[in-house]
C-alpha distance (Angstrom), angle and dihedral (degrees) to the residues before:
residue distance angle dihedral
M1 . . .
T2 3.73 . .
T3 3.71 127.0 .
P4 3.78 133.1 -163.9
F5 3.80 86.9 -101.7
P6 3.87 108.1 29.4
F7 3.75 101.2 -149.9
T8 3.76 101.7 -156.6
A9 3.85 90.5 165.1
V10 3.78 96.0 66.9
V11 3.78 115.8 102.0
G12 3.75 108.8 -136.6
Q13 3.83 94.1 22.3
D14 3.84 90.0 116.7
D15 3.84 89.7 55.9
L16 3.85 88.7 47.8
R17 3.74 93.4 50.9
L18 3.81 90.8 46.9
A19 3.84 93.0 48.4
L20 3.84 91.3 50.3
L21 3.78 92.2 47.0
L22 3.79 92.5 49.9
N23 3.80 89.7 54.3
A24 3.79 88.8 49.8
V25 3.84 90.1 53.7
S26 3.78 93.6 43.1
P27 3.85 115.3 16.3
S28 3.80 89.5 -174.3
V29 3.83 88.0 74.9
G30 3.80 85.1 87.6
G31 3.79 111.1 -119.9
V32 3.82 135.4 -77.4
L33 3.80 135.5 -87.3
V34 3.78 113.0 -155.5
R35 3.75 116.2 -158.5
G36 3.79 123.6 -172.3
E37 3.76 150.7 111.6
K38 3.79 121.4 -72.1
G39 3.83 118.5 -79.7
T40 3.82 98.1 30.5
A41 3.85 97.1 118.3
K42 3.82 94.4 -107.3
S43 3.80 94.1 143.1
T44 3.85 92.8 38.8
A45 3.82 92.5 56.8
V46 3.82 93.1 46.8
R47 3.84 94.9 48.7
A48 3.86 88.8 48.9
L49 3.81 90.3 61.1
T50 3.81 92.6 71.2
S51 3.80 94.3 66.4
L52 3.86 89.7 54.5
L53 3.83 97.2 52.4
P54 3.79 117.7 99.3
E55 3.77 118.1 -111.2
V56 3.80 119.2 -87.9
A57 3.81 123.8 -126.6
V58 3.83 111.9 -137.2
V59 3.76 140.1 173.7
P60 3.78 107.9 -95.8
G61 3.76 111.4 -105.7
C62 3.82 96.0 8.0
R63 3.82 110.4 134.5
F64 3.83 89.7 -158.7
S65 3.86 98.9 57.3
C66 3.77 96.6 -118.6
E67 3.85 115.4 -170.3
P68 3.81 110.4 -114.6
L69 3.80 95.4 -137.6
S70 3.81 94.8 50.2
P71 3.80 111.5 14.1
D72 3.76 121.8 -172.1
P73 3.88 106.3 -93.0
G74 3.82 89.4 -150.0
C75 3.80 96.5 47.6
P76 3.84 110.5 141.6
D77 3.84 88.5 -136.7
G78 3.80 91.6 48.4
P79 2.86 171.9 103.9
H80 3.79 93.5 120.2
E81 3.82 123.9 -173.8
G82 3.76 109.4 -114.8
G83 3.79 120.6 -127.0
G84 3.76 93.7 25.8
G85 3.75 127.0 133.8
G86 3.73 119.4 -79.7
A87 3.72 142.6 -167.6
S88 3.83 127.0 -116.7
R89 3.81 125.8 -133.2
P90 3.79 134.3 169.3
A91 3.74 116.4 -87.5
R92 3.83 112.2 -94.2
M93 3.77 130.9 -127.6
V94 3.74 108.8 -159.2
E95 3.74 116.4 -164.4
L96 3.81 120.0 -146.1
P97 3.81 112.7 -154.0
V98 3.76 114.2 -139.6
G99 3.84 89.4 -126.1
A100 3.79 96.1 50.4
S101 3.77 120.1 133.1
E102 3.75 125.3 -117.6
D103 3.84 90.9 -112.1
R104 3.82 90.8 53.7
L105 3.77 91.1 54.3
V106 3.80 104.1 44.2
G107 3.80 100.6 17.1
A108 3.77 130.1 -118.8
L109 3.78 145.6 -151.4
D110 3.79 113.9 -48.7
I111 3.80 95.6 -115.8
E112 3.77 94.9 -173.2
R113 3.87 92.6 57.1
A114 3.76 92.5 39.6
L115 3.85 93.0 56.6
A116 3.79 99.6 33.4
E117 3.81 101.1 39.6
G118 3.80 102.8 18.2
V119 3.79 93.2 -124.9
K120 3.79 127.4 131.4
A121 3.81 105.7 -128.3
F122 3.81 131.1 165.3
E123 3.83 121.7 -131.2
P124 3.83 110.4 -154.3
G125 3.77 122.1 -128.3
L126 3.73 135.4 -148.9
L127 3.82 93.5 -75.1
A128 3.78 89.8 63.7
A129 3.81 91.7 46.8
A130 3.83 90.6 51.3
H131 3.79 95.3 51.7
R132 3.81 109.0 128.1
G133 3.79 90.2 3.5
I134 3.75 140.7 68.3
L135 3.81 127.4 -61.7
Y136 3.78 107.6 -159.5
V137 3.79 123.6 -165.5
D138 3.78 116.7 -172.6
E139 3.80 113.3 -157.3
V140 3.82 88.4 11.7
N141 3.77 91.3 174.7
L142 3.82 89.5 67.3
L143 3.85 92.6 54.6
H144 3.77 112.7 124.8
D145 3.75 118.1 -108.3
H146 3.82 96.4 -115.9
L147 3.82 89.5 57.4
V148 3.83 91.2 45.7
D149 3.82 90.6 54.4
L150 3.82 90.2 51.4
L151 3.80 92.6 48.5
L152 3.84 90.3 50.1
D153 3.77 93.0 52.1
A154 3.82 93.1 47.9
A155 3.84 93.5 45.4
A156 3.81 91.2 48.8
M157 3.86 96.4 47.8
G158 3.77 102.4 28.8
A159 3.81 86.9 -130.4
S160 3.77 140.5 79.9
Y161 3.78 121.7 -130.8
V162 3.81 119.6 -160.3
E163 3.76 119.0 -167.9
R164 3.78 112.0 166.4
E165 3.81 144.9 107.9
G166 3.82 91.3 9.7
V167 3.77 94.3 -50.4
S168 3.82 120.5 120.5
V169 3.83 110.1 -179.7
R170 3.78 134.8 158.0
H171 3.80 123.2 -173.7
A172 3.82 136.0 164.3
A173 3.87 114.8 -92.0
R174 3.82 110.3 178.1
F175 3.81 110.0 153.4
L176 3.74 143.3 152.7
L177 3.81 106.4 -104.5
V178 3.77 113.6 -146.7
G179 3.80 122.7 174.5
T180 3.77 134.7 176.3
M181 3.76 125.8 -161.5
N182 3.83 144.6 167.7
P183 3.82 107.8 -131.9
E184 3.77 91.8 -148.8
E185 3.83 87.8 72.5
G186 3.79 94.9 56.9
E187 3.79 140.1 -76.2
L188 3.73 134.9 -84.5
R189 3.74 126.9 -101.4
P190 3.77 108.6 -96.7
Q191 3.82 93.8 -121.0
L192 3.81 92.6 56.7
L193 3.81 92.3 40.7
D194 3.78 90.2 58.3
R195 3.76 90.9 52.2
F196 3.78 92.8 67.9
G197 3.70 109.8 87.5
L198 3.81 97.3 -152.3
T199 3.75 135.9 16.5
V200 3.80 132.3 -162.2
E201 3.80 133.7 -172.1
V202 3.81 118.6 -141.0
A203 3.79 129.4 -173.2
A204 3.80 135.3 169.4
S205 3.79 117.7 -94.3
R206 3.78 120.2 -114.3
E207 3.78 93.3 -148.8
P208 3.76 110.4 110.9
D209 3.80 96.0 -149.6
Q210 3.83 91.8 55.3
R211 3.78 92.2 46.4
V212 3.84 89.7 51.5
E213 3.80 90.3 53.7
V214 3.83 90.5 53.5
V215 3.82 91.3 52.4
R216 3.83 91.5 45.5
R217 3.82 93.0 53.0
R218 3.77 93.9 44.6
L219 3.74 91.9 51.3
A220 3.81 90.6 47.0
Y221 3.81 89.8 54.3
D222 3.76 92.7 47.8
D223 3.84 91.2 51.9
D224 3.77 96.0 47.1
P225 3.84 116.8 6.4
A226 3.77 95.3 174.0
G227 3.77 94.4 48.8
F228 3.76 92.7 45.5
T229 3.75 91.1 51.1
A230 3.77 92.0 48.8
R231 3.81 90.4 54.0
W232 3.80 89.2 63.2
A233 3.80 99.7 35.8
D234 3.77 96.2 98.1
E235 3.81 93.6 49.7
E236 3.78 90.4 46.9
A237 3.85 91.8 51.2
A238 3.79 89.9 50.3
V239 3.81 91.3 53.2
R240 3.80 90.9 48.0
Q241 3.79 89.7 52.7
R242 3.79 91.5 48.8
I243 3.81 90.1 52.1
V244 3.82 90.2 53.5
A245 3.77 91.2 47.9
A246 3.85 92.2 48.9
R247 3.82 90.3 50.7
Q248 3.76 90.8 53.0
L249 3.76 91.0 48.7
L250 3.74 96.5 46.0
P251 3.81 98.9 85.0
S252 3.87 88.3 55.4
V253 3.81 95.7 54.4
R254 3.80 113.1 113.0
L255 3.82 119.7 -142.5
G256 3.80 102.9 -163.0
D257 3.77 127.9 -154.2
G258 3.83 89.9 -106.5
A259 3.78 92.6 57.8
L260 3.83 90.3 43.6
R261 3.76 91.6 53.9
Q262 3.79 90.8 47.7
I263 3.79 88.8 52.8
A264 3.84 93.2 48.3
A265 3.84 92.9 45.0
T266 3.83 91.6 49.6
C267 3.81 93.0 51.4
A268 3.79 91.1 45.9
A269 3.83 92.7 48.1
F270 3.82 91.2 53.0
E271 3.80 92.8 44.7
V272 3.84 97.2 -130.3
D273 3.81 116.6 178.5
G274 3.76 118.9 -108.3
M275 3.78 130.6 -13.9
R276 3.75 101.9 -75.2
A277 3.78 91.9 93.7
D278 3.78 91.8 56.8
I279 3.81 91.3 51.3
V280 3.80 94.6 45.5
M281 3.85 90.8 48.5
A282 3.83 90.3 51.2
R283 3.80 92.6 50.2
T284 3.77 91.9 44.1
A285 3.80 93.9 50.2
T286 3.80 90.1 49.2
A287 3.80 91.6 50.7
L288 3.83 89.9 48.5
A289 3.78 91.1 54.9
A290 3.85 91.8 48.1
W291 3.82 91.0 48.0
A292 3.82 88.8 53.3
G293 3.81 90.7 49.4
R294 3.87 94.5 -112.3
T295 3.76 129.4 129.1
D296 3.84 95.3 -153.5
V297 3.74 127.4 67.4
L298 3.83 112.5 -127.0
A299 3.78 131.4 -159.2
E300 3.82 88.2 -105.0
D301 3.81 88.7 60.7
V302 3.79 90.9 51.7
R303 3.81 91.6 49.2
Q304 3.82 93.6 50.4
A305 3.82 89.9 45.0
A306 3.77 89.3 54.8
L307 3.73 93.0 50.9
L308 3.75 91.4 53.9
A309 3.84 101.2 37.6
L310 3.76 106.9 36.6
P311 3.85 111.0 47.6
H312 3.79 97.0 78.4
R313 3.80 92.5 42.9
R314 3.79 94.5 59.9
R315 3.79 94.8 68.6
R316 3.78 111.9 117.2
N317 3.83 95.5 -178.2
P318 3.78 136.1 2.0
F319 3.80 91.8 -91.8
D320 3.79 95.3 60.8
A321 3.82 112.2 101.9
P322 3.80 111.7 -132.2
G323 3.78 113.9 -113.8
L324 3.79 146.6 115.4
D325 3.79 132.5 -121.2
E326 3.82 100.3 -125.0
D327 3.80 93.6 -167.0
K328 3.80 90.3 56.6
L329 3.80 89.9 46.2
D330 3.82 91.5 52.3
Q331 3.81 91.1 47.4
T332 3.80 91.3 50.8
L333 3.77 93.8 48.9
E334 3.74 91.7 47.4
E335 3.78 91.5 49.8
F336 3.78 91.1 56.3
S337 3.82 99.8 33.2
G338 3.80 114.7 134.7
D339 3.77 91.6 2.6
D340 3.82 101.9 146.2
D341 3.81 92.6 146.8
P342 3.83 110.3 85.8
D343 3.77 89.5 -158.8
H344 3.79 93.9 53.3
D345 3.82 114.0 116.7
P346 3.80 108.5 -142.8
D347 3.83 90.2 -168.0
P348 3.85 109.3 49.0
D349 3.80 91.2 167.8
G350 3.76 90.8 59.9
D351 3.84 95.7 -129.2
G352 3.76 98.6 111.2
G353 3.79 90.6 111.0
G354 3.81 92.6 61.6
P355 3.79 125.0 108.2
G356 3.80 93.7 -77.4
G357 3.83 97.3 40.2
P358 3.76 125.8 103.9
G359 3.82 92.0 -102.1
G360 3.78 91.8 53.3
G361 3.78 91.4 -164.6
G362 3.77 102.8 105.5
G363 3.79 110.5 78.4
Q364 3.74 132.0 67.1
P365 3.81 113.8 -89.3
E366 3.74 120.3 -114.1
P367 3.69 113.6 -96.9
D368 3.81 93.7 -115.2
E369 3.78 93.1 49.7
G370 3.77 98.8 64.4
P371 3.78 123.8 106.2
A372 3.73 110.6 -65.2
G373 3.85 92.6 -140.1
D374 3.78 97.5 65.2
G375 3.74 94.9 63.7
A376 3.83 92.5 -128.7
G377 3.81 92.9 129.7
A378 3.85 94.9 51.6
R379 3.75 120.7 103.2
P380 3.77 108.4 -136.4
E381 3.74 93.4 -151.4
E382 3.79 92.8 61.7
G383 3.79 115.2 76.8
E384 3.87 100.5 -39.0
G385 3.79 91.8 151.5
A386 3.74 122.8 56.9
P387 3.75 113.3 -106.6
A388 3.79 119.9 -117.2
P389 3.76 111.7 -79.9
G390 3.74 93.3 -116.9
G391 3.76 98.5 52.1
G392 3.80 146.6 10.2
G393 3.76 125.0 125.3
E394 3.81 127.0 -114.0
Q395 3.80 116.1 -59.5
S396 3.73 122.1 -147.8
P397 3.82 115.9 -106.3
V398 3.81 117.0 -86.1
R399 3.75 127.8 -149.5
A400 3.81 120.7 -101.6
A401 3.73 121.8 -108.0
E402 3.77 119.9 -112.3
P403 3.85 109.1 -69.3
F404 3.85 119.2 -117.9
R405 3.83 137.4 -167.3
T406 3.75 109.3 -82.6
K407 3.81 131.3 -150.7
V408 3.81 115.4 -101.9
L409 3.77 114.9 -89.7
S410 3.74 114.1 -166.1
V411 3.81 142.6 172.4
P412 3.85 113.5 -107.7
G413 3.77 120.1 -118.2
I414 3.81 130.1 23.7
G415 3.77 120.5 -61.8
E416 3.84 137.0 -172.6
G417 3.78 100.3 -137.3
A418 3.82 131.4 131.4
A419 3.77 116.2 -58.7
G420 3.74 114.5 -85.1
R421 3.84 142.1 126.8
R422 3.77 109.1 -95.0
S423 3.82 118.8 70.8
R424 3.82 134.4 23.5
A425 3.78 114.2 -92.3
R426 3.72 145.9 163.6
T427 3.83 102.9 -108.6
E428 3.80 139.4 163.5
H429 3.78 88.4 -116.2
G430 3.76 126.8 52.8
R431 3.77 137.8 59.7
T432 3.85 117.8 -22.2
T433 3.75 110.8 -115.7
G434 3.85 100.4 173.7
A435 3.73 145.1 -51.4
H436 3.81 138.7 -94.8
R437 3.75 140.9 171.8
P438 3.80 109.9 -74.9
R439 3.78 115.7 -101.4
G440 3.79 100.2 -144.9
A441 3.85 120.6 -28.6
L442 3.79 117.3 11.7
T443 3.80 109.7 -114.6
K444 3.79 106.6 166.0
L445 3.76 117.8 25.4
H446 3.79 119.3 -146.0
L447 3.76 98.2 -147.4
A448 3.79 100.1 -168.3
A449 3.79 93.8 48.1
T450 3.82 90.7 47.6
V451 3.83 92.8 51.1
Q452 3.84 89.3 44.9
A453 3.80 90.1 53.3
A454 3.79 94.4 47.3
A455 3.85 99.3 40.5
P456 3.81 97.7 79.5
H457 3.81 93.9 56.1
Q458 3.83 99.9 50.4
R459 3.78 96.9 102.8
A460 3.74 92.9 45.9
R461 3.80 90.7 50.7
G462 3.75 92.8 52.9
R463 3.76 99.2 -113.7
S464 3.82 110.0 -174.3
G465 3.86 107.6 158.0
R466 3.78 137.2 48.6
G467 3.76 95.3 -83.1
L468 3.77 123.2 94.1
V469 3.81 116.7 -117.9
V470 3.77 103.0 -131.9
R471 3.80 128.5 179.0
R472 3.75 130.6 -164.9
D473 3.80 92.8 -102.0
D474 3.80 89.0 59.3
L475 3.84 94.3 60.6
R476 3.75 116.2 108.4
Q477 3.79 128.5 -162.2
A478 3.81 115.8 -137.8
A479 3.79 111.7 -122.4
R480 3.79 110.7 -143.9
E481 3.73 133.7 -175.0
G482 3.86 123.7 -154.4
R483 3.74 138.3 132.6
E484 3.75 130.6 -67.2
G485 3.78 134.2 -153.9
N486 3.76 117.5 -118.9
L487 3.74 138.9 -157.6
V488 3.83 104.4 -104.0
L489 3.80 106.0 -162.6
F490 3.80 113.5 -168.2
V491 3.83 116.3 -153.3
V492 3.80 104.2 -167.6
D493 3.81 125.5 -167.1
A494 3.84 106.7 -136.5
S495 3.82 96.5 170.1
G496 3.78 129.1 127.3
S497 3.82 92.5 -92.2
M498 3.79 87.6 64.9
A499 3.78 95.9 41.3
A500 3.81 101.4 95.8
R501 3.75 103.7 118.6
Q502 3.78 98.5 -128.1
R503 3.80 90.9 45.8
M504 3.76 97.4 47.8
S505 3.78 90.2 46.3
A506 3.80 89.6 57.1
V507 3.77 91.3 45.9
K508 3.75 93.0 52.3
G509 3.80 89.8 46.5
A510 3.81 89.6 55.1
V511 3.78 93.2 48.3
L512 3.83 90.8 46.0
S513 3.84 87.8 51.9
L514 3.79 90.5 52.2
L515 3.79 89.5 48.6
L516 3.78 90.1 54.5
D517 3.76 88.6 50.5
A518 3.80 90.5 50.4
Y519 3.81 90.0 51.3
Q520 3.75 92.0 53.0
R521 3.80 91.3 46.7
R522 3.79 94.9 49.1
D523 3.80 96.3 -118.7
K524 3.75 131.5 155.9
V525 3.77 112.1 -121.0
G526 3.79 135.6 -158.8
L527 3.83 132.5 -178.7
V528 3.84 128.8 -144.2
T529 3.75 120.2 179.5
F530 3.79 130.8 -172.3
R531 3.79 131.5 -165.3
G532 3.77 138.5 134.3
S533 3.79 107.1 12.5
A534 3.78 103.1 -30.3
A535 3.79 148.6 35.1
D536 3.79 127.6 -118.3
V537 3.81 135.0 -158.3
A538 3.81 96.2 -127.4
L539 3.82 90.2 179.9
P540 3.85 127.3 9.4
P541 3.80 115.1 -137.4
T542 3.74 109.5 -66.3
S543 3.79 142.8 154.4
S544 3.85 91.4 -126.0
V545 3.78 105.6 98.8
D546 3.77 88.2 175.7
A547 3.82 90.0 66.1
A548 3.76 91.8 51.8
A549 3.80 91.4 50.7
A550 3.78 90.8 51.1
R551 3.81 92.6 51.1
L552 3.76 90.5 47.2
E553 3.80 91.6 52.7
S554 3.82 93.4 54.6
L555 3.84 94.7 43.6
P556 3.77 110.9 132.5
T557 3.84 121.7 -151.8
G558 3.79 138.8 -151.9
G559 3.77 143.7 88.1
R560 3.79 131.7 64.2
T561 3.80 128.7 -28.5
P562 3.83 112.8 -107.2
L563 3.79 94.0 -178.0
A564 3.82 93.7 164.4
A565 3.76 91.7 52.8
G566 3.77 90.5 52.6
L567 3.78 93.3 50.1
L568 3.78 93.6 45.9
K569 3.80 92.1 49.3
A570 3.82 89.7 50.8
H571 3.80 90.0 50.3
D572 3.71 91.3 51.7
V573 3.85 90.5 49.9
L574 3.78 90.3 52.7
R575 3.77 92.6 47.8
V576 3.83 91.7 55.7
E577 3.79 92.9 43.3
R578 3.86 91.8 52.0
L579 3.80 87.3 60.3
R580 3.81 92.3 52.3
D581 3.82 98.0 40.8
P582 3.80 111.3 13.0
A583 3.78 95.0 171.5
R584 3.78 95.4 59.4
R585 3.75 112.5 90.2
A586 3.85 120.4 -146.5
L587 3.74 133.4 -129.7
V588 3.79 113.8 -163.6
V589 3.80 114.9 -154.3
V590 3.82 111.2 -166.2
V591 3.80 113.0 -164.0
T592 3.80 109.4 -163.7
D593 3.79 147.1 109.2
G594 3.81 89.5 -117.1
R595 3.86 97.5 -111.4
A596 3.78 117.2 140.1
T597 3.82 116.0 -166.4
G598 3.81 108.8 142.5
G599 3.77 124.2 98.4
P600 3.83 131.5 0.1
E601 3.81 115.2 -39.6
P602 3.79 91.3 -1.3
V603 3.81 97.0 177.8
A604 3.81 93.9 50.2
L605 3.84 92.5 45.8
A606 3.83 90.9 49.3
S607 3.81 90.8 50.8
R608 3.80 92.3 50.5
A609 3.81 91.4 48.0
A610 3.82 92.5 48.7
R611 3.82 90.5 51.7
L612 3.85 89.3 60.4
F613 3.78 89.2 65.6
A614 3.86 92.3 48.4
A615 3.80 91.9 48.0
E616 3.88 91.2 53.5
G617 3.79 93.0 44.8
I618 3.82 93.5 -120.5
A619 3.74 111.3 167.8
S620 3.81 113.4 -121.6
V621 3.81 142.0 174.7
V622 3.80 124.9 -165.0
V623 3.80 114.8 -150.1
D624 3.83 103.4 -151.1
C625 3.75 109.4 -140.1
E626 3.80 96.5 177.2
S627 3.80 113.0 128.2
G628 3.70 139.0 179.1
P629 3.85 135.4 66.1
V630 3.81 93.3 -71.4
R631 3.76 115.9 57.5
L632 3.81 128.2 -179.0
G633 3.84 96.8 -159.2
L634 3.76 91.9 -135.7
A635 3.82 92.4 142.2
G636 3.79 91.3 56.5
Q637 3.79 89.5 53.0
L638 3.79 91.1 50.5
A639 3.81 89.6 51.0
G640 3.79 89.9 54.3
E641 3.76 92.9 51.0
L642 3.81 91.1 48.1
G643 3.83 90.0 51.6
G644 3.82 89.1 -120.7
T645 3.77 141.4 104.3
A646 3.80 132.7 -91.5
V647 3.80 126.7 -139.7
T648 3.75 130.4 178.3
L649 3.77 123.8 -128.1
D650 3.77 88.8 -102.9
E651 3.84 93.8 49.1
L652 3.83 89.3 50.2
R653 3.79 90.4 71.2
A654 3.78 114.3 95.4
D655 3.81 92.2 -135.2
S656 3.83 96.0 44.8
I657 3.77 115.1 131.3
A658 3.76 90.7 -154.8
G659 3.77 90.0 53.6
L660 3.78 92.9 50.1
V661 3.80 92.3 49.9
K662 3.83 91.3 48.9
D663 3.83 90.4 51.4
V664 3.76 91.7 51.2
Q665 3.75 91.7 49.2
R666 3.77 91.4 48.0
R667 3.82 92.8 50.8
A668 3.82 90.6 46.8
A669 3.78 90.9 53.0
């Protein structure tokens, strides 16, 4: 496939082109997710696909792109007579902006006609426009949750249902979902990730000659767009003809039992969830055979299908990098090669479940691969006891304990930040709580309140027809309450008093659990650490929870406890972030045992630093990491000075009895 700027210097561009072409041959493959760093021609390649797709036959005048031979019987513009003549138009690529409204995506009541003419009419949205075409989402990982939910519903049912403001509409919405994203800006929700049939990774080449060719072609296009396009017109036409031929051949492709067993064995060996991966692999392998001009699916088709369909389905949590062990894939395919007999035993010696077998569940795990939380990998002779607060050298990083589900930590009050899932906020999406006069431009009309405001004045305004006479003063903005995402800033004590291996492992496990919670609630995260004589910003505020987890994993410990430095550094980070994103409220999570030993008058300095947070009303939580039979309660004192609350590691768990009791006592007080 050619593009206006053929980026030959992009590693993975061949896989991207193949994945897009396979979806053009067989739209049932389920779309493509393109992951890669910025500037790797992700969007360019996707937009170039539109010119290669065959034209679409539609019912003339139908806003929902019904097919003339089999129109949708429930089409809002119908009924259409089946088998009639149709018109042809180019296939569409509809782009969904990440900041689009719900009405823009699914459609809504045509307010103008409802008020002016008194008729109830439906105005279609982007899902209707994308039917039988491509729905493209650039930076899909930044898409708001309410839009993700609507996309999931439409992708699952092949239809869009609109029930709002007196409108009840259902229309077909089958589209090729294509998304691009930069993983540094955060990951996708698992439900949406699984909806993409294929995924590819792209990265810029480090070969100078290839990069020179990219620049040369881009400059050639800028100098003469028409001439550059004409240079590639013949090749583009050839690819378009090949797509048409592959589509015609697709129904004749045979997917034999041997290939099916290879597909099933591969999905089982890589422990993917559900059966969608098997189905996508089967469709992809069939499309690969048709694209190659064959009527039989070969093992090489199954292998290529696995490389495109499985990597993103193997993630067990947001911190797992997508990928596939190609040696294990080849071993599995070889194990089941040529197996057309379902009763055939590929392992007559009965040892297939051993460490090297496809199941991979037989042997004993390596000592360093066990769960980090059970302490099995720790060496007791190395730093079991905490070093004295005043000394102790740097300790090597320890692995985090197994993460757990945490209780919900939220910011008090009602904010107005970006949509998320943590704290209460006035948002454009959520439950309607009332109406008010718009402050500035009207963004979400409250229809009932508007009609109620205009109704008493109809006689005075000389109303004579069906339409309602509405003036600007009658318009009412809908007030909605939902949830916002916050900036969760972790301030982690990495001093010698925290350096005992078992203790630091538990602390890292707790922070990792909170990071998982932040990922699910669509927060930004930051990480400040303090040890020795200073504090460092290990990670500036970002949407990439993966980056925070990686920094946490490599966090060294040891030295004194400069608590005041850590708090002051966190305060400075919040000050800068407020300038960048003033609407996003912060939640500071201080992970410490409360000791302060670094610098002159460490306790007094820490108290003064903590009172800065209380004075500015910054929400804070102190995770008390103190352990042992004798406890000083310093973390609780710190929480009081911060104006926040304190929880122990045990109370942080969502299923903790101690945490539930403490919550009941707090509410009773």
